[in-house]
FIKOLZA-1660 file (N, C-alpha, C; in steps of 0.1 Angstrom, whole numbers, plus 5000, padded with zeros to 4 digits):
% residues 250
   i   px   py   pz ch aa at
   1 5109 5100 5168  A  X  N
   1 5105 5083 5166  A  X CA
   1 5113 5075 5177  A  X  C
   2 5108 5063 5178  A  X  N
   2 5115 5054 5189  A  X CA
   2 5122 5043 5183  A  X  C
   3 5124 5044 5166  A  X  N
   3 5133 5032 5162  A  X CA
   3 5127 5019 5164  A  X  C
   4 5113 5020 5162  A  X  N
   4 5107 5007 5164  A  X CA
   4 5111 4997 5152  A  X  C
   5 5114 5001 5141  A  X  N
   5 5119 4992 5130  A  X CA
   5 5134 4990 5128  A  X  C
   6 5142 4995 5138  A  X  N
   6 5155 4995 5136  A  X CA
   6 5160 4980 5131  A  X  C
   7 5168 4980 5121  A  X  N
   7 5175 4966 5115  A  X CA
   7 5165 4958 5108  A  X  C
   8 5151 4964 5106  A  X  N
   8 5139 4960 5099  A  X CA
   8 5141 4962 5082  A  X  C
   9 5140 4952 5074  A  X  N
   9 5140 4954 5058  A  X CA
   9 5125 4957 5054  A  X  C
  10 5122 4966 5049  A  X  N
  10 5112 4970 5043  A  X CA
  10 5108 4974 5027  A  X  C
  11 5101 4966 5022  A  X  N
  11 5096 4968 5007  A  X CA
  11 5083 4979 5007  A  X  C
  12 5084 4987 4998  A  X  N
  12 5070 4996 4995  A  X CA
  12 5071 4995 4982  A  X  C
  13 5058 4989 4978  A  X  N
  13 5056 4989 4963  A  X CA
  13 5050 5001 4959  A  X  C
  14 5053 5008 4947  A  X  N
  14 5047 5022 4943  A  X CA
  14 5051 5030 4953  A  X  C
  15 5063 5030 4954  A  X  N
  15 5072 5038 4968  A  X CA
  15 5077 5052 4961  A  X  C
  16 5073 5053 4948  A  X  N
  16 5080 5067 4944  A  X CA
  16 5073 5079 4941  A  X  C
  17 5060 5076 4945  A  X  N
  17 5052 5086 4943  A  X CA
  17 5041 5086 4956  A  X  C
  18 5036 5100 4958  A  X  N
  18 5021 5102 4966  A  X CA
  18 5023 5095 4982  A  X  C
  19 5013 5086 4983  A  X  N
  19 5011 5079 4994  A  X CA
  19 5024 5069 4997  A  X  C
  20 5028 5062 4986  A  X  N
  20 5037 5053 4989  A  X CA
  20 5051 5057 4993  A  X  C
  21 5054 5072 4987  A  X  N
  21 5069 5077 4993  A  X CA
  21 5065 5081 5005  A  X  C
  22 5054 5087 5009  A  X  N
  22 5052 5092 5025  A  X CA
  22 5052 5077 5033  A  X  C
  23 5047 5067 5027  A  X  N
  23 5048 5055 5037  A  X CA
  23 5065 5049 5040  A  X  C
  24 5069 5051 5030  A  X  N
  24 5086 5046 5030  A  X CA
  24 5092 5059 5039  A  X  C
  25 5089 5069 5036  A  X  N
  25 5096 5081 5044  A  X CA
  25 5096 5076 5062  A  X  C
  26 5083 5075 5064  A  X  N
  26 5079 5072 5078  A  X CA
  26 5088 5060 5082  A  X  C
  27 5086 5049 5074  A  X  N
  27 5092 5034 5080  A  X CA
  27 5109 5040 5081  A  X  C
  28 5113 5045 5072  A  X  N
  28 5130 5050 5072  A  X CA
  28 5133 5059 5085  A  X  C
  29 5124 5067 5090  A  X  N
  29 5124 5074 5101  A  X CA
  29 5121 5065 5114  A  X  C
  30 5116 5055 5112  A  X  N
  30 5115 5046 5124  A  X CA
  30 5126 5036 5121  A  X  C
  31 5136 5038 5113  A  X  N
  31 5147 5027 5114  A  X CA
  31 5149 5019 5104  A  X  C
  32 5137 5016 5096  A  X  N
  32 5137 5006 5086  A  X CA
  32 5147 5008 5074  A  X  C
  33 5154 4999 5068  A  X  N
  33 5163 4998 5055  A  X CA
  33 5150 4994 5045  A  X  C
  34 5153 5006 5032  A  X  N
  34 5141 5008 5026  A  X CA
  34 5144 5000 5014  A  X  C
  35 5136 4993 5005  A  X  N
  35 5135 4988 4991  A  X CA
  35 5124 4997 4984  A  X  C
  36 5127 5004 4972  A  X  N
  36 5113 5011 4969  A  X CA
  36 5113 5006 4955  A  X  C
  37 5100 4997 4954  A  X  N
  37 5097 4991 4941  A  X CA
  37 5089 5001 4936  A  X  C
  38 5092 5001 4922  A  X  N
  38 5084 5012 4916  A  X CA
  38 5086 5010 4899  A  X  C
  39 5075 5012 4895  A  X  N
  39 5074 5013 4878  A  X CA
  39 5082 5022 4873  A  X  C
  40 5080 5033 4876  A  X  N
  40 5086 5046 4871  A  X CA
  40 5098 5045 4879  A  X  C
  41 5109 5040 4872  A  X  N
  41 5121 5039 4876  A  X CA
  41 5128 5052 4881  A  X  C
  42 5131 5064 4877  A  X  N
  42 5139 5078 4882  A  X CA
  42 5129 5081 4891  A  X  C
  43 5114 5081 4894  A  X  N
  43 5109 5083 4906  A  X CA
  43 5115 5076 4919  A  X  C
  44 5114 5061 4915  A  X  N
  44 5118 5053 4925  A  X CA
  44 5132 5056 4930  A  X  C
  45 5142 5059 4918  A  X  N
  45 5156 5063 4925  A  X CA
  45 5156 5075 4932  A  X  C
  46 5149 5086 4931  A  X  N
  46 5146 5099 4935  A  X CA
  46 5143 5095 4951  A  X  C
  47 5135 5091 4955  A  X  N
  47 5129 5083 4967  A  X CA
  47 5140 5074 4974  A  X  C
  48 5147 5066 4970  A  X  N
  48 5154 5057 4975  A  X CA
  48 5169 5066 4981  A  X  C
  49 5172 5074 4970  A  X  N
  49 5182 5083 4973  A  X CA
  49 5180 5091 4983  A  X  C
  50 5168 5096 4987  A  X  N
  50 5164 5105 4999  A  X CA
  50 5166 5097 5009  A  X  C
  51 5160 5084 5011  A  X  N
  51 5162 5078 5023  A  X CA
  51 5173 5069 5025  A  X  C
  52 5183 5068 5017  A  X  N
  52 5193 5058 5019  A  X CA
  52 5188 5044 5014  A  X  C
  53 5179 5040 5006  A  X  N
  53 5174 5029 5001  A  X CA
  53 5178 5024 4991  A  X  C
  54 5172 5012 4985  A  X  N
  54 5175 5010 4971  A  X CA
  54 5163 5007 4962  A  X  C
  55 5163 5015 4951  A  X  N
  55 5152 5013 4943  A  X CA
  55 5154 5000 4932  A  X  C
  56 5144 4993 4930  A  X  N
  56 5141 4984 4920  A  X CA
  56 5130 4986 4913  A  X  C
  57 5129 4986 4897  A  X  N
  57 5119 4990 4890  A  X CA
  57 5113 4977 4890  A  X  C
  58 5099 4979 4892  A  X  N
  58 5089 4968 4895  A  X CA
  58 5075 4968 4888  A  X  C
  59 5072 4959 4882  A  X  N
  59 5060 4963 4876  A  X CA
  59 5050 4948 4886  A  X  C
  60 5044 4952 4896  A  X  N
  60 5036 4943 4903  A  X CA
  60 5029 4932 4895  A  X  C
  61 5025 4935 4885  A  X  N
  61 5013 4927 4875  A  X CA
  61 5021 4917 4869  A  X  C
  62 5035 4917 4871  A  X  N
  62 5044 4908 4867  A  X CA
  62 5050 4896 4875  A  X  C
  63 5049 4886 4879  A  X  N
  63 5051 4877 4888  A  X CA
  63 5067 4877 4889  A  X  C
  64 5072 4876 4877  A  X  N
  64 5090 4874 4876  A  X CA
  64 5094 4890 4882  A  X  C
  65 5088 4899 4878  A  X  N
  65 5091 4912 4883  A  X CA
  65 5091 4913 4898  A  X  C
  66 5081 4907 4903  A  X  N
  66 5081 4907 4919  A  X CA
  66 5088 4899 4926  A  X  C
  67 5094 4887 4920  A  X  N
  67 5106 4879 4924  A  X CA
  67 5116 4885 4922  A  X  C
  68 5121 4889 4913  A  X  N
  68 5131 4901 4910  A  X CA
  68 5131 4907 4923  A  X  C
  69 5121 4915 4926  A  X  N
  69 5122 4925 4936  A  X CA
  69 5126 4920 4949  A  X  C
  70 5121 4912 4951  A  X  N
  70 5124 4900 4966  A  X CA
  70 5137 4897 4966  A  X  C
  71 5142 4890 4955  A  X  N
  71 5156 4884 4954  A  X CA
  71 5165 4898 4956  A  X  C
  72 5162 4908 4948  A  X  N
  72 5174 4921 4951  A  X CA
  72 5174 4926 4967  A  X  C
  73 5163 4927 4974  A  X  N
  73 5163 4929 4987  A  X CA
  73 5171 4918 4996  A  X  C
  74 5166 4908 4991  A  X  N
  74 5177 4897 5000  A  X CA
  74 5190 4899 4997  A  X  C
  75 5193 4901 4985  A  X  N
  75 5209 4899 4982  A  X CA
  75 5214 4914 4989  A  X  C
  76 5208 4924 4989  A  X  N
  76 5213 4939 4996  A  X CA
  76 5215 4939 5008  A  X  C
  77 5201 4934 5016  A  X  N
  77 5199 4934 5032  A  X CA
  77 5199 4921 5037  A  X  C
  78 5197 4910 5033  A  X  N
  78 5199 4897 5038  A  X CA
  78 5187 4893 5043  A  X  C
  79 5176 4900 5041  A  X  N
  79 5162 4895 5048  A  X CA
  79 5150 4906 5042  A  X  C
  80 5137 4904 5046  A  X  N
  80 5125 4910 5042  A  X CA
  80 5119 4906 5056  A  X  C
  81 5114 4918 5064  A  X  N
  81 5105 4918 5071  A  X CA
  81 5092 4924 5072  A  X  C
  82 5091 4938 5061  A  X  N
  82 5081 4942 5058  A  X CA
  82 5077 4943 5044  A  X  C
  83 5064 4939 5039  A  X  N
  83 5060 4946 5029  A  X CA
  83 5047 4953 5028  A  X  C
  84 5049 4966 5021  A  X  N
  84 5036 4976 5020  A  X CA
  84 5034 4975 5005  A  X  C
  85 5020 4967 5003  A  X  N
  85 5013 4965 4993  A  X CA
  85 5005 4978 4987  A  X  C
  86 5015 4988 4984  A  X  N
  86 5009 5001 4979  A  X CA
  86 5005 5004 4962  A  X  C
  87 5013 4996 4955  A  X  N
  87 5012 5002 4941  A  X CA
  87 4998 4999 4936  A  X  C
  88 4993 5008 4930  A  X  N
  88 4979 5006 4924  A  X CA
  88 4976 5018 4915  A  X  C
  89 4966 5015 4903  A  X  N
  89 4962 5022 4896  A  X CA
  89 4953 5032 4901  A  X  C
  90 4956 5044 4902  A  X  N
  90 4949 5055 4908  A  X CA
  90 4950 5069 4902  A  X  C
  91 4961 5075 4907  A  X  N
  91 4966 5089 4904  A  X CA
  91 4977 5088 4894  A  X  C
  92 4988 5079 4895  A  X  N
  92 4999 5080 4886  A  X CA
  92 4997 5074 4875  A  X  C
  93 4990 5062 4877  A  X  N
  93 4986 5056 4865  A  X CA
  93 4969 5057 4867  A  X  C
  94 4965 5066 4857  A  X  N
  94 4952 5071 4856  A  X CA
  94 4942 5059 4852  A  X  C
  95 4929 5063 4858  A  X  N
  95 4918 5053 4856  A  X CA
  95 4906 5060 4852  A  X  C
  96 4895 5055 4846  A  X  N
  96 4883 5063 4842  A  X CA
  96 4874 5063 4854  A  X  C
  97 4868 5073 4856  A  X  N
  97 4858 5074 4867  A  X CA
  97 4846 5074 4860  A  X  C
  98 4841 5064 4855  A  X  N
  98 4829 5062 4846  A  X CA
  98 4819 5054 4852  A  X  C
  99 4806 5054 4846  A  X  N
  99 4798 5045 4854  A  X CA
  99 4802 5028 4849  A  X  C
 100 4794 5021 4854  A  X  N
 100 4799 5007 4853  A  X CA
 100 4799 5001 4839  A  X  C
 101 4790 5006 4829  A  X  N
 101 4787 5002 4816  A  X CA
 101 4794 5008 4806  A  X  C
 102 4805 5016 4812  A  X  N
 102 4812 5027 4803  A  X CA
 102 4826 5024 4805  A  X  C
 103 4829 5015 4812  A  X  N
 103 4846 5009 4815  A  X CA
 103 4849 4999 4806  A  X  C
 104 4860 5004 4799  A  X  N
 104 4863 4994 4787  A  X CA
 104 4869 4980 4796  A  X  C
 105 4866 4970 4792  A  X  N
 105 4869 4954 4797  A  X CA
 105 4886 4954 4799  A  X  C
 106 4894 4960 4788  A  X  N
 106 4906 4961 4791  A  X CA
 106 4911 4966 4801  A  X  C
 107 4905 4979 4804  A  X  N
 107 4909 4986 4818  A  X CA
 107 4906 4980 4828  A  X  C
 108 4892 4972 4830  A  X  N
 108 4888 4963 4840  A  X CA
 108 4899 4954 4843  A  X  C
 109 4906 4947 4833  A  X  N
 109 4914 4936 4834  A  X CA
 109 4927 4942 4841  A  X  C
 110 4932 4952 4837  A  X  N
 110 4944 4960 4841  A  X CA
 110 4943 4964 4854  A  X  C
 111 4933 4969 4857  A  X  N
 111 4928 4974 4874  A  X CA
 111 4930 4962 4882  A  X  C
 112 4925 4950 4876  A  X  N
 112 4928 4939 4887  A  X CA
 112 4942 4933 4886  A  X  C
 113 4946 4936 4875  A  X  N
 113 4961 4930 4875  A  X CA
 113 4969 4936 4883  A  X  C
 114 4967 4949 4885  A  X  N
 114 4977 4959 4891  A  X CA
 114 4974 4958 4908  A  X  C
 115 4959 4963 4909  A  X  N
 115 4956 4964 4923  A  X CA
 115 4956 4952 4931  A  X  C
 116 4950 4945 4925  A  X  N
 116 4946 4928 4932  A  X CA
 116 4959 4920 4928  A  X  C
 117 4957 4914 4915  A  X  N
 117 4968 4903 4915  A  X CA
 117 4984 4909 4916  A  X  C
 118 4985 4922 4917  A  X  N
 118 4999 4928 4922  A  X CA
 118 5000 4925 4935  A  X  C
 119 4991 4926 4944  A  X  N
 119 4993 4922 4959  A  X CA
 119 4995 4910 4960  A  X  C
 120 4989 4899 4954  A  X  N
 120 4991 4884 4954  A  X CA
 120 5005 4883 4949  A  X  C
 121 5009 4888 4940  A  X  N
 121 5021 4885 4935  A  X CA
 121 5035 4891 4945  A  X  C
 122 5031 4902 4948  A  X  N
 122 5037 4909 4959  A  X CA
 122 5041 4899 4973  A  X  C
 123 5029 4894 4979  A  X  N
 123 5031 4884 4989  A  X CA
 123 5036 4871 4985  A  X  C
 124 5034 4865 4973  A  X  N
 124 5040 4852 4969  A  X CA
 124 5054 4856 4971  A  X  C
 125 5062 4866 4966  A  X  N
 125 5076 4871 4961  A  X CA
 125 5081 4870 4977  A  X  C
 126 5078 4875 4987  A  X  N
 126 5080 4876 5001  A  X CA
 126 5083 4866 5013  A  X  C
 127 5069 4861 5009  A  X  N
 127 5067 4851 5021  A  X CA
 127 5078 4841 5024  A  X  C
 128 5082 4835 5013  A  X  N
 128 5091 4823 5014  A  X CA
 128 5103 4829 5023  A  X  C
 129 5110 4840 5021  A  X  N
 129 5117 4847 5029  A  X CA
 129 5114 4847 5045  A  X  C
 130 5100 4854 5046  A  X  N
 130 5095 4856 5056  A  X CA
 130 5093 4843 5063  A  X  C
 131 5091 4833 5059  A  X  N
 131 5086 4819 5066  A  X CA
 131 5100 4814 5071  A  X  C
 132 5112 4816 5062  A  X  N
 132 5125 4813 5067  A  X CA
 132 5131 4820 5081  A  X  C
 133 5125 4833 5083  A  X  N
 133 5125 4839 5094  A  X CA
 133 5119 4835 5102  A  X  C
 134 5107 4832 5102  A  X  N
 134 5097 4830 5111  A  X CA
 134 5092 4843 5117  A  X  C
 135 5091 4853 5107  A  X  N
 135 5088 4866 5109  A  X CA
 135 5083 4875 5096  A  X  C
 136 5074 4883 5097  A  X  N
 136 5071 4891 5088  A  X CA
 136 5057 4899 5090  A  X  C
 137 5055 4911 5083  A  X  N
 137 5048 4921 5085  A  X CA
 137 5042 4924 5072  A  X  C
 138 5028 4919 5067  A  X  N
 138 5023 4927 5054  A  X CA
 138 5015 4935 5056  A  X  C
 139 5015 4946 5049  A  X  N
 139 5003 4958 5052  A  X CA
 139 4997 4962 5038  A  X  C
 140 4986 4955 5037  A  X  N
 140 4977 4958 5024  A  X CA
 140 4972 4972 5025  A  X  C
 141 4969 4979 5013  A  X  N
 141 4965 4991 5014  A  X CA
 141 4948 4988 5004  A  X  C
 142 4938 4988 5010  A  X  N
 142 4925 4989 5003  A  X CA
 142 4921 5007 5003  A  X  C
 143 4908 5007 5005  A  X  N
 143 4903 5021 5005  A  X CA
 143 4889 5019 5009  A  X  C
 144 4886 5031 5016  A  X  N
 144 4873 5032 5022  A  X CA
 144 4862 5033 5015  A  X  C
 145 4863 5035 4999  A  X  N
 145 4855 5032 4990  A  X CA
 145 4849 5018 4991  A  X  C
 146 4856 5008 4992  A  X  N
 146 4853 4994 4991  A  X CA
 146 4844 4992 5005  A  X  C
 147 4845 4999 5015  A  X  N
 147 4836 4996 5026  A  X CA
 147 4822 5004 5026  A  X  C
 148 4821 5015 5016  A  X  N
 148 4807 5022 5015  A  X CA
 148 4802 5024 5001  A  X  C
 149 4810 5020 4994  A  X  N
 149 4806 5024 4976  A  X CA
 149 4807 5037 4973  A  X  C
 150 4808 5036 4960  A  X  N
 150 4808 5050 4956  A  X CA
 150 4801 5051 4942  A  X  C
 151 4798 5062 4935  A  X  N
 151 4788 5062 4924  A  X CA
 151 4798 5061 4911  A  X  C
 152 4809 5056 4909  A  X  N
 152 4817 5056 4896  A  X CA
 152 4831 5046 4902  A  X  C
 153 4838 5045 4891  A  X  N
 153 4849 5038 4889  A  X CA
 153 4848 5023 4899  A  X  C
 154 4836 5014 4891  A  X  N
 154 4835 5004 4898  A  X CA
 154 4845 4992 4900  A  X  C
 155 4854 4992 4887  A  X  N
 155 4866 4985 4888  A  X CA
 155 4876 4987 4899  A  X  C
 156 4879 5000 4903  A  X  N
 156 4888 5003 4914  A  X CA
 156 4883 4998 4927  A  X  C
 157 4869 5000 4928  A  X  N
 157 4865 4999 4943  A  X CA
 157 4864 4983 4942  A  X  C
 158 4860 4974 4934  A  X  N
 158 4860 4963 4933  A  X CA
 158 4874 4953 4935  A  X  C
 159 4884 4959 4931  A  X  N
 159 4898 4957 4933  A  X CA
 159 4902 4958 4948  A  X  C
 160 4898 4971 4954  A  X  N
 160 4900 4973 4968  A  X CA
 160 4892 4963 4976  A  X  C
 161 4879 4960 4974  A  X  N
 161 4871 4952 4980  A  X CA
 161 4879 4938 4981  A  X  C
 162 4884 4933 4971  A  X  N
 162 4890 4922 4969  A  X CA
 162 4901 4920 4980  A  X  C
 163 4907 4932 4983  A  X  N
 163 4919 4932 4991  A  X CA
 163 4917 4929 5006  A  X  C
 164 4903 4934 5010  A  X  N
 164 4898 4928 5023  A  X CA
 164 4897 4915 5025  A  X  C
 165 4894 4908 5014  A  X  N
 165 4890 4892 5017  A  X CA
 165 4904 4884 5018  A  X  C
 166 4912 4893 5007  A  X  N
 166 4927 4885 5004  A  X CA
 166 4933 4888 5019  A  X  C
 167 4933 4896 5024  A  X  N
 167 4938 4900 5036  A  X CA
 167 4933 4890 5049  A  X  C
 168 4926 4890 5051  A  X  N
 168 4918 4878 5060  A  X CA
 168 4922 4865 5058  A  X  C
 169 4922 4860 5046  A  X  N
 169 4924 4848 5040  A  X CA
 169 4939 4844 5042  A  X  C
 170 4949 4853 5035  A  X  N
 170 4963 4852 5039  A  X CA
 170 4966 4850 5054  A  X  C
 171 4962 4859 5062  A  X  N
 171 4964 4859 5078  A  X CA
 171 4963 4846 5079  A  X  C
 172 4951 4842 5077  A  X  N
 172 4948 4827 5084  A  X CA
 172 4960 4817 5075  A  X  C
 173 4965 4818 5068  A  X  N
 173 4971 4809 5061  A  X CA
 173 4988 4810 5067  A  X  C
 174 4992 4820 5068  A  X  N
 174 5008 4825 5072  A  X CA
 174 5008 4827 5090  A  X  C
 175 4997 4827 5096  A  X  N
 175 4998 4828 5109  A  X CA
 175 5006 4818 5116  A  X  C
 176 5006 4807 5112  A  X  N
 176 5017 4797 5118  A  X CA
 176 5029 4802 5118  A  X  C
 177 5033 4807 5106  A  X  N
 177 5045 4813 5103  A  X CA
 177 5051 4824 5110  A  X  C
 178 5041 4830 5118  A  X  N
 178 5046 4844 5125  A  X CA
 178 5046 4853 5116  A  X  C
 179 5038 4854 5105  A  X  N
 179 5037 4863 5098  A  X CA
 179 5021 4873 5101  A  X  C
 180 5024 4885 5102  A  X  N
 180 5011 4891 5102  A  X CA
 180 5006 4897 5092  A  X  C
 181 4993 4897 5087  A  X  N
 181 4987 4904 5074  A  X CA
 181 4976 4914 5078  A  X  C
 182 4979 4927 5078  A  X  N
 182 4968 4934 5081  A  X CA
 182 4965 4945 5070  A  X  C
 183 4957 4952 5070  A  X  N
 183 4951 4962 5058  A  X CA
 183 4944 4977 5062  A  X  C
 184 4950 4986 5054  A  X  N
 184 4945 5001 5058  A  X CA
 184 4936 5006 5048  A  X  C
 185 4927 5010 5051  A  X  N
 185 4916 5013 5042  A  X CA
 185 4915 5030 5042  A  X  C
 186 4923 5038 5034  A  X  N
 186 4925 5053 5036  A  X CA
 186 4912 5058 5031  A  X  C
 187 4906 5072 5035  A  X  N
 187 4897 5079 5032  A  X CA
 187 4903 5086 5018  A  X  C
 188 4894 5096 5013  A  X  N
 188 4898 5105 5003  A  X CA
 188 4911 5115 5006  A  X  C
 189 4923 5112 5001  A  X  N
 189 4932 5119 5006  A  X CA
 189 4943 5128 4995  A  X  C
 190 4943 5139 4998  A  X  N
 190 4950 5148 4990  A  X CA
 190 4966 5143 4990  A  X  C
 191 4968 5132 4981  A  X  N
 191 4980 5124 4979  A  X CA
 191 4986 5127 4966  A  X  C
 192 4979 5138 4956  A  X  N
 192 4986 5140 4944  A  X CA
 192 4998 5152 4940  A  X  C
 193 5005 5149 4934  A  X  N
 193 5017 5156 4935  A  X CA
 193 5013 5167 4926  A  X  C
 194 5017 5179 4931  A  X  N
 194 5015 5191 4925  A  X CA
 194 4996 5193 4921  A  X  C
 195 4989 5189 4930  A  X  N
 195 4974 5190 4925  A  X CA
 195 4969 5204 4922  A  X  C
 196 4961 5205 4911  A  X  N
 196 4956 5218 4907  A  X CA
 196 4940 5223 4917  A  X  C
 197 4940 5232 4916  A  X  N
 197 4926 5238 4923  A  X CA
 197 4914 5230 4923  A  X  C
 198 4912 5221 4914  A  X  N
 198 4898 5215 4914  A  X CA
 198 4901 5199 4920  A  X  C
 199 4913 5197 4919  A  X  N
 199 4916 5185 4930  A  X CA
 199 4916 5188 4944  A  X  C
 200 4921 5197 4948  A  X  N
 200 4923 5204 4962  A  X CA
 200 4907 5205 4963  A  X  C
 201 4897 5212 4957  A  X  N
 201 4884 5213 4960  A  X CA
 201 4876 5201 4959  A  X  C
 202 4880 5191 4953  A  X  N
 202 4874 5177 4955  A  X CA
 202 4877 5173 4967  A  X  C
 203 4891 5173 4969  A  X  N
 203 4895 5163 4985  A  X CA
 203 4890 5171 4996  A  X  C
 204 4887 5190 4995  A  X  N
 204 4884 5194 5006  A  X CA
 204 4865 5192 5008  A  X  C
 205 4860 5188 4995  A  X  N
 205 4846 5181 4997  A  X CA
 205 4843 5171 5005  A  X  C
 206 4850 5162 5006  A  X  N
 206 4850 5151 5013  A  X CA
 206 4851 5154 5027  A  X  C
 207 4856 5164 5032  A  X  N
 207 4856 5167 5045  A  X CA
 207 4844 5169 5053  A  X  C
 208 4834 5169 5045  A  X  N
 208 4820 5176 5051  A  X CA
 208 4812 5162 5056  A  X  C
 209 4816 5149 5051  A  X  N
 209 4812 5138 5052  A  X CA
 209 4820 5131 5066  A  X  C
 210 4830 5136 5072  A  X  N
 210 4837 5132 5082  A  X CA
 210 4832 5139 5096  A  X  C
 211 4836 5128 5107  A  X  N
 211 4836 5135 5121  A  X CA
 211 4850 5145 5123  A  X  C
 212 4861 5144 5116  A  X  N
 212 4869 5153 5117  A  X CA
 212 4870 5160 5105  A  X  C
 213 4863 5174 5104  A  X  N
 213 4860 5178 5092  A  X CA
 213 4871 5186 5086  A  X  C
 214 4879 5180 5083  A  X  N
 214 4894 5186 5074  A  X CA
 214 4896 5178 5064  A  X  C
 215 4906 5186 5054  A  X  N
 215 4911 5176 5044  A  X CA
 215 4924 5166 5051  A  X  C
 216 4921 5152 5043  A  X  N
 216 4929 5144 5047  A  X CA
 216 4944 5145 5041  A  X  C
 217 4956 5143 5047  A  X  N
 217 4967 5142 5040  A  X CA
 217 4974 5129 5042  A  X  C
 218 4986 5128 5032  A  X  N
 218 4995 5114 5035  A  X CA
 218 4998 5114 5054  A  X  C
 219 5001 5125 5057  A  X  N
 219 5008 5125 5072  A  X CA
 219 4996 5119 5080  A  X  C
 220 4983 5118 5077  A  X  N
 220 4973 5112 5086  A  X CA
 220 4972 5095 5085  A  X  C
 221 4982 5089 5074  A  X  N
 221 4981 5076 5071  A  X CA
 221 4992 5069 5078  A  X  C
 222 5003 5077 5079  A  X  N
 222 5018 5068 5079  A  X CA
 222 5020 5066 5092  A  X  C
 223 5012 5068 5102  A  X  N
 223 5013 5063 5115  A  X CA
 223 5009 5047 5116  A  X  C
 224 4996 5048 5109  A  X  N
 224 4988 5033 5111  A  X CA
 224 4998 5024 5103  A  X  C
 225 5004 5027 5091  A  X  N
 225 5015 5018 5084  A  X CA
 225 5025 5015 5093  A  X  C
 226 5032 5026 5102  A  X  N
 226 5042 5022 5108  A  X CA
 226 5038 5012 5121  A  X  C
 227 5026 5013 5126  A  X  N
 227 5021 5004 5136  A  X CA
 227 5019 4990 5133  A  X  C
 228 5015 4989 5120  A  X  N
 228 5013 4975 5117  A  X CA
 228 5026 4971 5113  A  X  C
 229 5035 4976 5107  A  X  N
 229 5047 4972 5106  A  X CA
 229 5058 4969 5117  A  X  C
 230 5053 4973 5129  A  X  N
 230 5062 4973 5141  A  X CA
 230 5058 4961 5152  A  X  C
 231 5064 4960 5159  A  X  N
 231 5063 4949 5171  A  X CA
 231 5049 4953 5179  A  X  C
 232 5045 4964 5178  A  X  N
 232 5032 4971 5184  A  X CA
 232 5022 4962 5182  A  X  C
 233 5022 4956 5165  A  X  N
 233 5010 4950 5164  A  X CA
 233 5014 4936 5163  A  X  C
 234 5019 4929 5170  A  X  N
 234 5025 4913 5170  A  X CA
 234 5016 4905 5169  A  X  C
 235 5003 4910 5178  A  X  N
 235 4990 4901 5180  A  X CA
 235 4980 4907 5172  A  X  C
 236 4980 4911 5162  A  X  N
 236 4970 4917 5154  A  X CA
 236 4971 4913 5140  A  X  C
 237 4962 4905 5137  A  X  N
 237 4965 4902 5122  A  X CA
 237 4949 4901 5115  A  X  C
 238 4949 4900 5101  A  X  N
 238 4936 4899 5095  A  X CA
 238 4926 4909 5097  A  X  C
 239 4932 4921 5103  A  X  N
 239 4921 4935 5105  A  X CA
 239 4923 4944 5092  A  X  C
 240 4915 4951 5093  A  X  N
 240 4915 4963 5083  A  X CA
 240 4911 4975 5092  A  X  C
 241 4920 4985 5092  A  X  N
 241 4922 4997 5100  A  X CA
 241 4916 5010 5090  A  X  C
 242 4903 5016 5093  A  X  N
 242 4901 5025 5084  A  X CA
 242 4906 5039 5090  A  X  C
 243 4912 5048 5081  A  X  N
 243 4918 5059 5085  A  X CA
 243 4912 5070 5075  A  X  C
 244 4903 5074 5078  A  X  N
 244 4894 5086 5070  A  X CA
 244 4886 5097 5080  A  X  C
 245 4892 5099 5091  A  X  N
 245 4887 5112 5102  A  X CA
 245 4871 5108 5103  A  X  C
 246 4868 5093 5104  A  X  N
 246 4852 5091 5106  A  X CA
 246 4843 5092 5100  A  X  C
 247 4845 5091 5087  A  X  N
 247 4837 5090 5073  A  X CA
 247 4829 5077 5072  A  X  C
 248 4835 5066 5076  A  X  N
 248 4831 5055 5076  A  X CA
 248 4834 5047 5091  A  X  C
 249 4824 5045 5098  A  X  N
 249 4829 5039 5113  A  X CA
 249 4821 5026 5113  A  X  C
 250 4827 5016 5118  A  X  N
 250 4823 5001 5116  A  X CA
 250 4829 4993 5127  A  X  C
% end
């Protein structure tokens, strides 16, 4: 690695599992100091210990929890340079993969609270410090399903579609503060921990819809996150990068 993130401080929400842990590891390899914001306290502690970072138990759907997350980062590291808004209801916090009229309204509201409102609260918590610094990188995580649709879990897809508009609007608002806000839309990725045979087959089936016909792994996404977190993307903001092996070209 080129140490592009040397002396930078990064927060990764949902960083104790799956893709979040992979993002955190890559940022650490690039030289960043890490805060792992994770609802699952023990999982966050394990990843933080591995990377020499700090773990903070965080519920992104709660504004005060997000504010405490940012405060701990400033107390420990003195600044916040990067926020990866990864926390979401998907694998670790399961969701219903059901038709639109069979989803419980409470589950709909919980999905929006974590996936969409949690992204908003995360940004609200860190941007005051980024403004003081006149520097910041925010990387939001959407989904390829928001660009092409899927025949189930409409609440998840809707929440991830909201991230696209949120990214563009926030980029316009904070550009004057030298804060870049970008978005990554992953394809179907084998990010589950200890996946069973049915999950592996499900992920493998997605390969047939791609230009690059193989199963997507977390390692396929981490470079995009590191790019948006680094100075290499200093004049890029409000953009969505689809990382799915060519399943959705736009």
